[in-house]
C-alpha distance (Angstrom), angle and dihedral (degrees) to the residues before:
residue distance angle dihedral
M1 . . .
T2 3.80 . .
S3 3.79 122.0 .
D4 3.77 130.3 -139.6
P5 3.85 108.1 -130.4
S6 3.83 91.3 -146.7
T7 3.80 91.6 59.7
D8 3.81 99.1 28.6
R9 3.80 101.8 134.0
A10 3.76 133.6 135.7
K11 3.79 102.0 -76.6
P12 3.77 126.8 -169.5
S13 3.76 114.1 -102.6
I14 3.77 124.3 -139.2
E15 3.80 89.2 -89.0
G16 3.84 90.6 54.9
K17 3.81 95.1 -110.3
P18 3.79 117.9 123.1
Q19 3.77 116.5 -105.0
S20 3.76 115.7 -126.8
S21 3.77 120.4 -103.4
D22 3.78 128.4 -155.8
R23 3.82 90.9 -134.5
T24 3.76 120.4 88.5
N25 3.79 117.0 -128.9
Y26 3.77 108.3 -137.6
G27 3.80 94.8 -174.3
E28 3.78 111.4 -157.1
G29 3.80 95.9 2.9
N30 3.74 147.8 -6.0
K31 3.79 106.0 -114.9
Q32 3.81 93.6 -165.1
A33 3.81 92.5 51.1
A34 3.80 89.7 48.6
A35 3.83 91.8 49.9
D36 3.83 90.7 47.5
F37 3.82 91.1 50.2
N38 3.82 92.7 47.7
E39 3.79 91.7 50.3
A40 3.82 93.0 48.6
E41 3.81 90.7 45.7
T42 3.80 91.9 51.4
E43 3.81 91.5 48.3
F44 3.81 90.7 50.4
V45 3.82 94.4 47.3
Q46 3.81 91.1 50.3
S47 3.82 93.7 46.0
P48 3.83 121.9 95.7
G49 3.81 89.9 -113.4
G50 3.79 91.9 50.0
K51 3.78 92.0 49.2
Q52 3.82 89.2 51.1
K53 3.81 91.6 51.5
I54 3.81 89.8 49.8
R55 3.80 90.8 53.3
E56 3.80 91.5 47.1
G57 3.80 91.6 49.5
T58 3.79 92.1 66.0
H59 3.81 92.8 60.3
V60 3.81 112.3 92.5
Q61 3.79 123.8 -176.5
P62 3.84 115.1 -123.4
E63 3.82 93.2 -113.1
E64 3.81 89.8 49.2
E65 3.82 90.7 50.9
R66 3.80 91.4 60.9
E67 3.79 92.2 47.5
L68 3.79 92.1 48.5
T69 3.81 92.4 48.9
E70 3.83 91.4 50.2
A71 3.80 92.0 47.2
E72 3.79 91.0 49.2
Q73 3.81 90.8 50.7
R74 3.83 91.9 50.1
A75 3.82 90.5 49.2
K76 3.81 91.3 50.4
E77 3.82 91.1 49.4
R78 3.80 91.1 48.7
A79 3.80 92.1 49.0
K80 3.80 91.0 47.8
A81 3.80 90.8 50.2
Q82 3.79 92.0 49.0
D83 3.79 91.4 48.8
S84 3.82 90.3 53.4
G85 3.82 92.1 46.3
R86 3.80 95.8 -107.9
M87 3.76 122.2 121.4
L88 3.80 123.7 -144.2
């Protein structure tokens, strides 16, 4: 019996017991992938290029400043309405 990789999941057998699968089910999250990501993120942030991107990220154009302020105000109003039970 050949398997289709796109649908290769643990399937019930005729006896009702799940068949084994070569893939590991990580449930809510893949701890190794998270650790790998965190390590790569830390390396980037500490690198000269990462530090440059961090410095650049704090510079906002004047027209963007207005848009950000308006979006922040709308978000605060929406949160306040949700806290009081009203919906906007």
